[in-house]
C-alpha positions in Angstrom: 55.6 -53.5 32.1 58.1 -55.4 30.1 59.1 -59.0 30.8 62.5 -58.1 32.3 60.9 -55.8 34.8 59.2 -58.6 36.7 62.0 -58.5 39.3 60.5 -60.8 42.0 58.8 -63.2 39.6 62.1 -63.7 37.8 63.6 -65.0 41.1 61.1 -67.8 41.1 61.0 -68.4 37.4 62.1 -72.0 37.8 59.1 -72.7 40.1 56.8 -71.6 37.3 57.7 -74.7 35.3 57.2 -77.1 38.2 53.5 -77.4 38.0 52.4 -80.5 36.0 48.8 -79.3 35.7 47.6 -82.5 37.3 45.0 -80.9 39.4 45.8 -82.6 42.7 45.5 -79.1 44.3 41.8 -79.1 43.5 41.2 -81.8 46.2 42.9 -79.8 49.0 42.7 -76.0 48.2 40.4 -74.4 50.8 39.5 -71.6 48.4 38.7 -73.9 45.5 36.6 -76.1 47.8 34.2 -73.1 48.2 34.4 -71.4 44.8 35.1 -74.2 42.3 36.8 -71.9 39.8 40.1 -72.5 38.0 41.6 -69.2 39.1 41.1 -70.3 42.8 43.5 -73.2 42.2 47.3 -73.2 42.5 47.4 -74.5 39.0 45.2 -71.6 37.8 47.2 -69.0 39.6 50.4 -70.4 38.2 49.0 -70.1 34.6 48.0 -66.5 35.3 51.5 -65.6 36.3 53.0 -67.3 33.3 50.6 -65.4 31.0 51.6 -62.2 32.8 55.3 -62.9 32.3 54.7 -63.8 28.6 52.9 -60.5 28.0 49.6 -62.1 27.2 48.1 -60.5 30.3 48.4 -57.0 31.6 48.6 -56.0 35.2 45.1 -54.8 36.3 42.9 -54.9 39.4 41.1 -58.1 38.4 44.4 -60.0 38.1 45.5 -58.6 41.4 42.3 -59.6 43.1 42.7 -63.2 41.8 46.2 -63.5 43.1 45.2 -62.0 46.5 42.5 -64.7 46.8 44.9 -67.2 48.4 45.4 -68.0 52.0 49.0 -69.0 51.5 48.3 -72.2 53.5 50.8 -74.3 51.4 48.3 -77.2 51.3 48.8 -77.3 47.5 52.5 -77.7 47.8 52.5 -80.4 50.4 50.0 -82.4 48.2 51.8 -81.7 44.9 53.7 -84.6 43.3 56.2 -82.1 41.9 56.2 -80.0 45.2 55.5 -76.8 43.1 55.6 -73.9 45.5 52.9 -71.9 44.0 52.3 -69.8 47.1 55.8 -68.4 46.8 55.1 -67.5 43.1 51.9 -65.8 44.2 53.9 -63.7 46.8 56.5 -62.7 44.1 53.7 -61.8 41.7 52.0 -59.7 44.3 55.3 -57.8 44.9 55.7 -57.0 41.2 52.0 -56.0 40.9 52.2 -53.8 44.0 55.4 -52.2 42.6 53.5 -51.3 39.4 50.0 -50.4 40.8 50.8 -49.4 44.3 48.9 -50.4 47.4 45.1 -50.0 47.5 43.7 -47.6 50.0 43.7 -47.8 53.0 46.2 -50.7 53.2 49.2 -48.8 51.8 48.7 -46.1 54.4 48.2 -48.6 57.2 51.3 -50.6 56.3 53.7 -47.7 55.7 52.5 -45.2 58.3 51.2 -47.5 61.1 52.5 -51.1 61.0 56.0 -50.0 60.0 56.2 -47.4 62.8 55.8 -49.0 66.3 55.4 -45.7 68.1 52.6 -44.6 65.8 50.9 -48.0 66.0 51.1 -47.9 69.8 49.6 -44.4 69.9 46.8 -45.4 67.6 45.9 -48.5 69.6 46.2 -46.6 72.9 43.5 -44.2 71.6 41.5 -47.2 70.4 41.7 -48.8 73.8 40.1 -45.8 75.4 37.3 -45.5 72.8 36.4 -49.2 72.5 34.0 -49.2 75.4 32.0 -46.6 73.6 32.4 -47.7 70.0 32.4 -51.5 70.6 30.0 -52.5 73.4 30.9 -55.7 75.3 28.8 -58.7 74.3 30.3 -61.9 75.8 33.7 -63.1 77.0 36.6 -61.0 75.9 35.3 -60.3 72.5 33.5 -57.2 71.3 31.0 -57.0 68.5 31.1 -54.2 65.9 28.0 -52.0 66.4 25.7 -51.3 63.5 27.1 -48.0 62.4 30.5 -49.5 61.7 29.3 -53.0 60.6 29.9 -52.1 56.9 33.6 -52.0 57.7 33.7 -54.8 60.2 31.2 -57.0 58.3 29.8 -58.3 61.6 33.1 -59.8 62.7 33.8 -60.2 66.4 37.1 -58.7 67.3 39.2 -58.8 70.5 39.5 -55.7 72.7 42.8 -53.7 72.7 44.7 -54.1 76.0 44.6 -51.2 78.4 48.3 -51.7 79.2 50.6 -52.9 76.4 53.2 -55.6 77.0 56.2 -53.4 77.0 54.7 -51.6 80.0 54.2 -54.8 81.9 57.6 -56.6 81.6 61.2 -55.4 81.9 63.5 -55.3 78.9 65.5 -58.1 80.5 64.0 -60.9 82.6 66.7 -62.9 84.4 66.8 -66.7 84.4 65.7 -68.5 87.5 68.8 -70.2 88.8 71.7 -70.9 86.4 71.4 -69.2 83.0 71.6 -71.7 80.1 70.7 -69.4 77.2 70.0 -65.8 76.4 67.2 -65.3 74.0 65.1 -62.5 72.5 61.3 -62.6 72.8 59.5 -61.4 69.6 56.0 -60.5 70.7 54.3 -59.7 67.4 51.5 -57.2 67.2 48.7 -59.2 68.8 50.6 -60.2 71.9 52.1 -56.8 72.3 48.9 -54.8 72.0 45.9 -57.2 72.4 46.9 -60.2 74.5 49.9 -59.1 76.6 49.1 -61.8 79.1 50.3 -64.4 76.6 53.6 -62.6 76.3 54.0 -62.5 80.0 53.3 -66.2 80.3 55.9 -67.0 77.6 58.6 -64.9 79.1 57.8 -66.2 82.6 57.9 -69.8 81.4 61.2 -69.4 79.6 62.8 -67.7 82.6 61.7 -70.5 84.9 63.4 -72.9 82.5 66.8 -71.2 83.0 66.6 -68.8 80.1 67.4 -65.1 80.3 64.8 -63.3 78.1 65.4 -60.0 76.4 62.4 -58.1 75.1 64.0 -55.5 72.8 62.0 -52.3 72.7 63.3 -51.6 69.2 61.5 -54.5 67.6 58.5 -53.9 65.4 55.9 -55.8 63.4 57.2 -58.9 61.6 55.8 -57.6 58.3 53.8 -60.8 57.3 50.8 -58.8 56.2 53.1 -56.3 54.4 55.2 -58.6 52.2 53.7 -62.0 52.3 50.1 -60.7 52.1 50.3 -57.4 50.2 53.6 -57.7 48.4 55.0 -54.4 49.7 58.6 -55.4 49.8 60.0 -51.9 50.1 58.2 -51.2 53.4 58.9 -54.8 54.6 62.7 -54.3 54.2 62.7 -51.4 56.6 60.8 -53.5 59.1 63.2 -56.5 58.6 66.3 -54.3 59.0 64.9 -53.0 62.3 64.1 -56.4 63.7 67.4 -58.0 62.6 69.3 -55.3 64.3 67.1 -55.4 67.5 67.9 -59.0 68.1 71.6 -59.0 67.3 73.9 -60.9 69.7 71.3 -63.3 71.2 71.3 -67.1 71.1 67.8 -67.4 69.8 64.8 -65.4 68.8 61.6 -67.0 70.3 58.1 -66.1 69.5 54.7 -67.6 70.4 53.1 -66.4 67.1 53.2 -68.9 64.2 52.7 -66.2 61.6 55.5 -64.1 63.0 57.8 -67.1 63.2 57.1 -67.9 59.5 57.6 -64.3 58.4 60.8 -63.8 60.3 62.3 -66.9 58.6 61.3 -65.7 55.2 63.3 -62.4 55.2 66.3 -63.7 53.4 64.2 -65.5 50.7 62.0 -62.6 49.8 63.5 -59.4 51.0 67.3 -59.7 50.6 68.2 -57.4 47.8 71.9 -56.9 48.7 74.6 -59.2 49.9 74.7 -57.3 53.2 71.0 -57.8 53.8 71.1 -61.4 52.7 73.8 -62.1 55.3 72.0 -60.1 58.1 68.7 -61.7 57.4 70.0 -65.2 57.2 71.9 -64.8 60.5 68.7 -63.5 62.1 66.3 -66.0 60.6 68.5 -68.9 61.6 67.9 -68.0 65.2 64.1 -67.9 65.0 62.1 -70.6 66.8 58.5 -70.9 67.7 58.1 -71.4 71.4 56.7 -74.9 71.0 59.8 -75.9 69.0 62.1 -74.1 71.4 60.7 -75.8 74.5 60.8 -79.3 73.0 63.7 -79.3 70.6 66.1 -76.8 72.2 65.4 -77.1 75.9 64.3 -80.8 75.8 61.3 -80.0 78.1 58.8 -82.7 78.6 57.2 -81.9 81.9 54.3 -79.4 81.7 51.3 -78.7 83.9 47.9 -77.3 83.0 46.2 -74.7 85.1 43.6 -75.9 87.5 40.7 -74.6 85.4 41.5 -77.2 82.8 41.3 -80.2 85.1 39.1 -82.8 83.5 38.8 -80.9 80.2 39.2 -82.4 76.8 41.4 -80.4 74.5 42.2 -80.7 70.8 44.8 -79.0 68.6 44.5 -76.9 65.5 47.6 -76.8 63.3 48.3 -73.2 62.1 49.4 -73.4 58.5 52.4 -71.2 59.1 53.6 -73.5 61.9 52.8 -76.9 60.4 53.4 -76.6 56.6 55.7 -73.6 56.5 57.9 -74.4 59.5 57.5 -78.1 59.9 56.5 -77.8 63.5 53.8 -80.5 64.1 54.6 -83.0 66.8 56.1 -80.5 69.4 52.8 -78.8 70.4 51.1 -82.2 70.5 53.8 -83.6 72.9 53.2 -80.6 75.1 49.5 -81.1 75.2 49.7 -84.9 75.7 52.0 -84.3 78.7 49.5 -82.1 80.6 48.3 -83.9 83.8 44.5 -83.8 84.3 43.8 -83.0 80.7 42.7 -85.4 78.0 44.1 -84.7 74.5 42.1 -85.8 71.5 43.2 -85.4 67.8 40.6 -83.7 65.7 40.0 -84.9 62.1 42.0 -82.9 59.6 43.7 -80.9 62.3 45.9 -79.2 59.7 42.9 -78.0 57.6 43.3 -74.2 57.0 40.9 -72.1 59.1 40.6 -69.5 56.4 42.3 -66.6 58.2 45.3 -66.0 55.9 45.9 -62.4 57.2 44.9 -60.0 54.5 42.8 -62.7 52.9 40.3 -62.5 55.9 40.0 -58.7 55.4 39.5 -58.8 51.6 37.3 -61.9 51.5 35.6 -62.1 54.9 32.6 -64.1 53.9 34.7 -66.6 51.9 37.0 -66.8 54.9 34.0 -67.7 57.1 32.9 -70.4 54.7 36.4 -72.0 55.0 36.2 -71.6 58.8 32.8 -73.4 58.9 34.5 -76.5 57.4 37.1 -76.2 60.1 34.3 -76.0 62.7 33.0 -79.3 61.6 36.4 -80.9 62.3 36.4 -79.3 65.8 32.9 -80.5 66.5 33.8 -84.1 65.5 36.6 -84.0 68.1 34.0 -83.3 70.8 36.5 -81.3 72.8 35.9 -78.6 75.3 38.9 -76.5 74.2 40.6 -75.8 70.9 44.3 -74.9 71.3 46.4 -73.2 68.7 49.6 -71.2 68.5 48.7 -68.4 66.1 46.9 -65.3 67.3 45.3 -65.0 63.8 44.0 -68.5 63.9 42.8 -68.0 67.4 40.9 -64.9 66.3 39.4 -66.7 63.3 38.3 -69.8 65.3 36.7 -67.7 68.0 34.9 -65.5 65.5 33.6 -68.6 63.7 32.5 -70.3 66.9 30.6 -67.2 67.9 28.9 -66.9 64.5 28.0 -70.6 64.5 27.0 -70.6 68.2 29.5 -73.3 69.0 30.5 -74.0 72.7 34.2 -74.7 72.3 36.6 -72.3 73.9 39.6 -71.2 71.8 42.9 -70.8 73.7 46.6 -70.1 73.0 49.1 -72.9 73.7 50.6 -70.6 76.3 47.3 -70.4 78.0 47.2 -74.1 78.8 50.7 -74.4 80.2 51.0 -73.5 83.9 
């Protein structure tokens, strides 16, 4: 591949020169904290991309694997004196590498034939929901443990069960506002709250409706594409997904989601995926309306009065900052204001609440044991808070924290922000 063919890297070429090689990222990178190798660092990855562009490195699987070994947490950028956005460089490099090498099996098949096609995904998960009682025997709570005969694939991870009845079969396409309507918003469910935790979607829609908001749940919406373009670099497939989502939410005041990763991905369409003026305009118009529900409740609706369900009375809760919500979107104080307002609940701040939990989407799949090492450090922060419940606003983080707590035999319960608002 010649230099001029690095289409996506060329768009962030200026960022490549931002890194001063000071090594501040070494003190905060969750991957480097475990591996202590230069290639784990933002600085190291930046140099690898520069060598690739200069022609001193060729695209190969080893290089790809090094660039995929990044959670995208943005901790390096927020602690960088020059604010070098190395994670964006990594995403751009992944896209150029994916364009040259293609997607590794089975991810390419899953992204293009399942995630990109909502009907196919729904059908596949509907079948899975019928078989999970046989293939994944119940152990405790709402999690299921991979049996021995598939543990090579699952690597012992505990996974949530698929819902018997998906969200779109539980709520109408339009939920009217209670009383006078103030806004008309679209609800973006994401994959987890559509197929695995529909009760969270119901709670979000119900809460918004009670606050005077008419909520539209467009059936044409699909996956946000985070794993596809931010994780794997498959921009071609992601553009089809972005086109679909932008069109599905046209004409609404806001697009509200309760998934931090979805909120982040939806706001990145214009930056990464716009390859024509028409797409750039459509994506920018769409992304400008996207709000995470915590930000929407506090910043748009000005809500300050929240109640906790009775089961939380007397409980001590703490908050885990999802990287996509905190560092990517700048939403930090809003969820804390919500938790602090809950009557009968004591809020405590955990040490290093913004430490990455190690999920990172595809990172967790490709590097599960490394992901669990990062999660163990997060578990130490949770333990220091001495809380009964850990609250977060990202289904991926929730899955990771629950999996880690189970592996480490920790007592803390992990809940979604929408679970703790009555």
